[in-house]
C-alpha positions in Angstrom: -21.8 -15.0 38.2 -18.3 -16.4 37.6 -16.6 -18.8 40.0 -14.4 -16.1 41.6 -17.5 -14.1 42.5 -19.2 -17.2 43.9 -16.1 -17.9 46.0 -16.3 -14.3 47.4 -19.8 -15.1 48.7 -18.1 -17.8 50.9 -15.5 -15.3 52.0 -12.8 -16.6 49.7 -10.7 -14.5 47.4 -8.4 -15.9 44.7 -5.1 -14.1 45.4 -2.3 -13.0 43.2 0.6 -14.3 45.3 4.2 -13.0 45.3 7.2 -15.4 45.3 10.9 -14.8 45.0 12.4 -15.0 41.5 14.8 -17.7 42.7 16.1 -19.2 45.9 13.5 -20.4 48.4 15.7 -22.2 51.0 16.8 -18.9 52.7 13.6 -17.0 51.9 11.3 -19.3 54.0 11.4 -19.1 57.8 9.1 -20.5 60.5 6.2 -18.6 62.0 7.2 -15.6 64.2 5.4 -17.0 67.3 7.6 -20.1 67.5 10.7 -20.7 69.7 9.8 -17.7 71.8 12.0 -18.8 74.7 14.9 -19.9 72.5 16.8 -16.9 71.2 19.6 -19.1 69.9 17.2 -20.6 67.3 16.5 -17.2 65.8 20.2 -16.3 65.9 20.9 -19.4 63.9 18.2 -18.3 61.4 19.9 -14.9 61.1 23.2 -16.5 60.4 21.8 -18.9 57.8 20.0 -16.0 56.0 23.0 -13.7 56.0 22.5 -11.0 53.3 20.1 -13.0 51.2 16.5 -11.9 50.7 14.4 -13.6 53.4 11.0 -13.4 55.1 13.1 -13.1 58.3 13.7 -9.5 57.4 10.0 -8.6 57.0 8.6 -10.2 60.2 9.2 -9.7 63.9 10.1 -12.9 65.7 8.3 -12.7 69.0 11.5 -13.7 70.8 12.6 -10.1 70.3 9.5 -8.5 71.8 10.5 -6.2 74.7 14.2 -6.5 73.8 16.6 -3.9 72.4 16.8 -5.9 69.1 13.1 -5.3 68.4 13.3 -1.6 67.5 16.1 -2.1 65.0 14.4 -5.1 63.5 11.1 -3.3 63.0 12.9 -0.3 61.5 14.3 -2.5 58.8 11.0 -4.3 57.9 9.3 -1.7 55.7 12.5 -0.8 53.6 13.0 -4.5 53.1 9.4 -5.0 51.9 9.8 -2.2 49.4 13.1 -3.5 48.2 11.8 -7.0 47.8 8.8 -5.8 45.8 11.1 -4.0 43.4 13.9 -6.5 43.1 13.0 -9.9 44.5 9.3 -10.8 44.4 7.2 -11.6 41.3 3.4 -11.8 41.1 2.3 -15.3 39.9 -1.1 -14.4 38.5 -4.4 -15.1 40.3 -4.7 -18.6 41.7 -4.7 -20.7 44.8 -1.5 -22.6 45.8 -1.8 -26.3 46.6 1.1 -27.4 48.7 2.5 -30.6 50.1 4.8 -30.4 53.2 6.9 -33.5 53.7 7.7 -33.7 57.4 9.7 -36.9 57.2 7.1 -39.4 58.5 4.1 -37.7 57.0 3.0 -35.3 54.2 0.6 -32.5 55.1 -1.5 -31.0 52.3 -2.8 -27.4 52.3 -4.3 -24.8 50.0 -3.2 -21.1 50.1 -6.2 -18.7 49.6 -7.1 -15.2 50.8 -10.0 -14.8 53.2 -12.4 -11.9 53.5 -11.8 -10.0 56.8 -15.4 -8.8 56.7 -16.5 -12.4 57.3 -14.5 -12.7 60.6 -15.3 -11.9 64.2 -13.1 -13.0 67.0 -15.6 -12.4 69.8 -16.7 -15.6 71.6 -20.3 -14.9 70.5 -19.4 -14.8 66.8 -21.7 -16.2 64.2 -19.6 -15.4 61.1 -18.3 -17.8 58.5 -14.7 -17.3 59.9 -14.3 -17.7 63.7 -11.6 -17.6 66.3 -10.9 -20.7 68.2 -9.1 -19.2 71.1 -9.3 -16.0 73.1 -7.9 -13.0 71.4 -5.6 -10.8 73.4 -5.6 -7.2 72.1 -2.2 -6.6 73.6 -0.8 -9.1 71.2 -2.4 -7.4 68.2 -0.9 -3.9 69.0 2.8 -4.7 68.1 1.7 -6.5 64.9 -0.6 -3.6 63.9 2.3 -1.1 64.1 4.2 -3.2 61.5 1.2 -3.7 59.2 0.2 0.0 59.1 1.2 1.4 55.7 3.0 -1.9 54.8 3.2 -2.7 51.1 2.8 -6.4 51.5 1.9 -9.2 53.9 3.4 -12.6 54.3 1.4 -15.2 56.1 1.9 -18.0 58.7 -1.8 -18.4 59.3 -3.3 -21.9 59.2 -7.1 -22.1 58.9 -9.1 -25.3 59.4 -12.0 -26.7 57.4 -14.2 -29.7 58.4 -14.2 -31.7 55.2 -14.9 -35.3 56.3 -14.8 -36.6 52.7 -11.2 -35.2 52.3 -12.0 -33.9 48.8 -11.4 -30.1 48.7 -7.7 -30.0 49.5 -6.6 -33.6 49.5 -8.3 -34.2 46.1 -5.7 -32.0 44.4 -3.0 -34.4 45.2 -4.0 -36.6 42.3 -4.0 -33.7 39.9 -0.7 -32.0 40.9 1.2 -33.4 37.9 -1.1 -31.3 35.7 -0.6 -28.1 37.8 2.1 -25.5 37.3 4.9 -26.0 40.0 5.7 -22.7 41.7 8.4 -23.9 44.1 10.1 -26.9 45.5 12.6 -26.5 48.4 13.9 -27.9 51.6 13.0 -25.7 54.6 15.7 -24.6 57.0 16.1 -25.6 60.7 14.5 -29.1 60.3 11.4 -27.8 58.6 11.1 -30.6 56.1 10.5 -30.3 52.3 7.7 -28.3 50.6 6.3 -28.1 47.1 3.7 -25.6 45.8 1.5 -25.8 42.7 -0.8 -23.1 41.2 -4.5 -23.8 41.0 -5.9 -21.3 38.6 -8.2 -22.9 36.0 -11.9 -22.4 36.3 -12.8 -26.1 36.4 -10.7 -26.7 39.5 -11.8 -23.5 41.2 -15.4 -24.5 40.6 -14.8 -27.8 42.2 -13.3 -26.1 45.2 -16.2 -23.8 45.4 -18.7 -26.6 45.3 -16.9 -28.4 48.0 -16.8 -25.4 50.3 -20.5 -24.6 49.6 -21.5 -28.1 50.6 -19.8 -27.6 54.0 -22.1 -24.7 54.8 -25.3 -26.5 53.8 -27.8 -25.6 56.5 -28.9 -29.2 57.1 -25.3 -30.4 57.4 -24.4 -27.7 59.9 -27.5 -28.4 62.1 -26.8 -32.2 62.1 -23.1 -31.9 62.6 -22.8 -28.9 65.0 -26.4 -28.1 66.1 -25.8 -24.7 64.5 -28.2 -22.3 62.9 -25.4 -19.8 61.8 -22.9 -21.7 59.6 -19.2 -21.7 60.4 -17.0 -22.6 57.4 -13.5 -21.6 58.6 -11.9 -22.1 62.1 -8.7 -20.4 62.9 -5.9 -22.9 63.5 -2.6 -21.0 63.9 -2.1 -17.3 63.6 -5.4 -16.0 65.1 -3.7 -12.8 66.4 -2.1 -12.2 63.0 -5.5 -12.6 61.3 -7.1 -10.3 64.0 -4.3 -7.7 63.2 -5.1 -7.8 59.5 -8.8 -7.1 60.3 -7.8 -4.3 62.7 -5.8 -2.6 59.9 -8.6 -3.1 57.4 -11.0 -1.5 59.9 -8.7 1.5 60.2 -8.5 2.2 56.5 -11.8 1.1 55.0 -13.6 4.3 56.3 -11.6 6.3 53.9 -12.7 4.2 50.9 -15.7 4.3 48.6 -18.0 1.3 48.6 -16.6 0.2 45.3 -13.0 0.5 46.5 -13.8 -1.6 49.6 -14.9 -4.5 47.4 -11.5 -4.9 45.7 -8.9 -3.3 48.1 -6.1 -5.9 48.7 -6.0 -5.2 52.4 -9.5 -6.6 52.8 -8.3 -10.1 52.1 -5.6 -11.9 54.2 -3.5 -14.8 53.0 -4.0 -18.1 54.8 -3.3 -21.8 54.3 -6.4 -24.0 54.5 -5.9 -27.4 56.1 -8.5 -30.1 56.5 -9.0 -31.1 60.2 -9.3 -34.7 59.0 -5.9 -34.5 57.2 -4.1 -37.6 58.6 -0.8 -35.7 58.8 -2.4 -33.0 61.0 -1.9 -33.5 64.8 -3.7 -31.5 67.4 -1.0 -31.2 70.0 -1.4 -29.4 73.4 0.4 -26.2 74.1 2.1 -26.5 77.4 2.8 -23.9 80.0 6.0 -22.7 81.7 6.4 -20.3 84.6 9.7 -18.8 85.4 11.6 -17.6 88.5 8.9 -18.1 91.1 8.1 -19.7 94.4 7.2 -23.1 93.0 5.6 -24.4 96.2 3.6 -21.3 96.5 2.3 -21.6 93.0 1.1 -25.2 93.5 -0.5 -24.4 96.9 -2.3 -21.5 95.2 -3.7 -23.8 92.4 -4.8 -26.5 95.0 -6.3 -23.8 97.2 -8.2 -22.3 94.3 -10.1 -25.5 93.7 -10.5 -26.2 97.4 -12.4 -22.9 97.7 -14.6 -24.0 94.9 -15.4 -27.3 96.5 -13.5 -29.2 93.8 -11.0 -32.0 94.3 -7.4 -31.2 93.4 -4.2 -33.0 94.4 -0.6 -33.4 93.4 1.6 -36.5 93.6 5.3 -37.0 93.1 6.3 -39.7 90.6 9.5 -41.5 89.9 10.3 -40.2 86.4 8.9 -38.3 83.3 7.8 -41.6 81.7 5.4 -42.3 84.6 4.2 -38.7 84.5 3.5 -38.8 80.7 1.7 -42.1 81.0 -0.7 -40.6 83.5 -1.2 -37.4 81.4 -2.1 -39.5 78.3 -4.1 -42.4 79.8 -5.7 -41.3 83.1 -9.2 -40.1 82.3 -10.5 -40.0 85.9 -9.6 -36.4 86.3 -7.9 -33.5 84.4 -4.4 -34.8 84.7 -1.5 -32.4 84.2 2.2 -33.2 84.4 4.3 -30.9 86.5 8.1 -30.6 86.4 10.0 -28.4 89.0 13.7 -28.5 89.6 13.8 -31.7 87.6 11.3 -33.5 89.8 8.1 -34.9 88.2 4.6 -34.7 89.6 1.0 -35.4 88.6 -1.5 -32.7 89.2 -5.1 -33.9 89.2 -8.1 -31.6 89.0 -11.8 -32.6 89.2 -13.4 -33.2 85.8 -16.3 -30.9 86.8 -14.0 -28.0 87.4 -13.7 -27.2 83.7 -14.6 -28.7 80.3 -11.0 -29.3 79.3 -7.7 -29.7 81.1 -6.1 -26.5 79.9 -9.0 -24.5 81.2 -8.8 -26.3 84.6 -5.1 -25.2 84.8 -5.5 -21.7 83.4 -8.4 -20.8 85.6 -6.1 -20.9 88.6 -2.7 -20.3 87.1 -3.7 -17.1 85.3 -4.7 -15.6 88.6 -1.5 -16.6 90.2 0.6 -15.2 87.4 -1.2 -11.9 87.4 -1.2 -11.4 91.2 2.5 -12.3 91.5 3.8 -10.7 88.4 5.8 -13.7 87.2 6.7 -14.6 83.6 4.7 -17.3 81.8 5.3 -18.7 78.3 3.5 -21.1 76.0 5.6 -24.0 74.9 5.3 -26.4 71.9 6.6 -29.9 72.7 6.9 -31.9 75.9 10.7 -32.2 75.7 11.2 -28.4 75.7 8.8 -28.0 78.6 10.5 -30.7 80.6 13.9 -29.1 80.1 12.5 -25.7 81.2 11.1 -27.4 84.3 14.5 -28.8 85.2 15.8 -25.2 85.8 15.8 -23.9 89.3 12.6 -22.1 90.3 10.8 -22.8 87.0 7.7 -25.0 86.6 6.8 -26.8 83.4 3.1 -27.9 83.0 2.4 -30.7 80.6 -1.1 -30.8 79.2 -3.0 -33.8 77.6 -3.9 -34.0 73.9 -7.2 -32.8 72.5 -9.6 -34.9 70.3 -9.7 -33.0 67.0 -12.9 -34.7 65.9 -14.9 -32.7 68.5 -13.2 -29.4 67.6 -15.6 -27.7 65.3 -18.7 -28.6 67.4 -17.0 -27.3 70.5 -16.2 -24.0 68.8 -19.7 -23.6 67.4 -21.5 -24.5 70.7 -19.1 -23.0 73.3 -17.4 -20.2 71.4 -13.6 -19.6 71.5 -11.6 -22.0 73.6 -9.0 -20.8 76.2 -6.1 -19.1 74.6 -3.2 -21.4 73.5 -5.3 -24.5 73.9 -3.8 -26.5 71.0 -1.0 -26.6 68.5 -1.1 -28.0 65.0 2.1 -30.0 65.3 5.5 -29.3 66.8 7.2 -26.0 66.4 9.3 -27.1 63.4 6.1 -28.3 61.7 4.4 -24.9 61.8 3.7 -23.0 58.6 6.8 -21.4 57.1 6.5 -18.0 55.5 6.5 -18.5 51.7 3.8 -16.7 49.7 3.3 -13.0 50.0 0.6 -10.6 48.8 0.2 -6.9 48.2 -2.0 -5.1 50.7 -1.2 -1.6 49.5 -2.7 -0.2 46.3 0.6 1.4 45.0 
């Protein structure tokens, strides 16, 4: 059995990635699920791109969902894909892509691979090698699936986590990059930092990566580390709904294929970037909540009343400024402490620790009910500053959530299943994965 066949047993496929012939600075744009309340950001991207080939033209930024722009944008995606395949993109040959993303004060390392969608199950009770880490909302899959159907290629913003405490599998490639073929080197638009990509294609290095991944699923290690009988190798970091969409499309088409065709069909494998959870440049940041155009006092009274009915302590206190509020969110461990901003006034919301395992669940268990019953708009916000600014607007509320300990992450997913949706973010919005590598998913 060769190394590529052995990697497939771990759910990993060595992809043949597509990259532009030249010009990466306008090609690469940030993940579609970022800046969803800031249309001006995406307008600036559109202006920067102009008529140049760009990933912007083959994705649907979620800021356009349920707007008149969405239909026209979607209509242009497939023709753009076909044009780029003919005129812009070149296959690089089978290999992983080791990348380094310079974010100014830190450099994050990653490895682009393709993962087997047959090894994934997003249900909370999943025991597969690849697992979701947050609740999957089918309604978010549907618009993505419409774009993926019959598409000739995919381009990925998915980040997947591994728990490599020795920091060998991905980070170890840093010392070897001078011996690897450089595929690209470019500055990323809109304050995205600088990125370099190197091809990892030789059997010796692929074998080392295989051995590293194989060690992570060792039965004894999994039982000692997670108390698990069914091994988990990969945990979705960013892009869970995009990965679920890729699987939904694969499930649609695989019934028309023979058993042999299923083994090698390109749509069976989805591009992702692997990042080690112990990577020092990887921050687990909370995803905050914002609720728009509502009766703010009514919303707070509902949350407090929800926990009063449960016999749990919940209270809210006005504080002098955002610094005091943030200090409580970060340092007060006596309760689930959540910052609240309404009409520019800062508050501290405290909910009994026994009400939920983590703060985001304590908030969502009540807020989700209120949002649904009152038909108000809610959004998920990356970054405290943006959330505070939204909370300054009349009749909006911004909810600031505390940070999560990433060292307990894998064990929590293994033991408790998927966490509440939008629990964490891997860095600020501008630090998210930018679309770069593409891969064929059609057979033509």
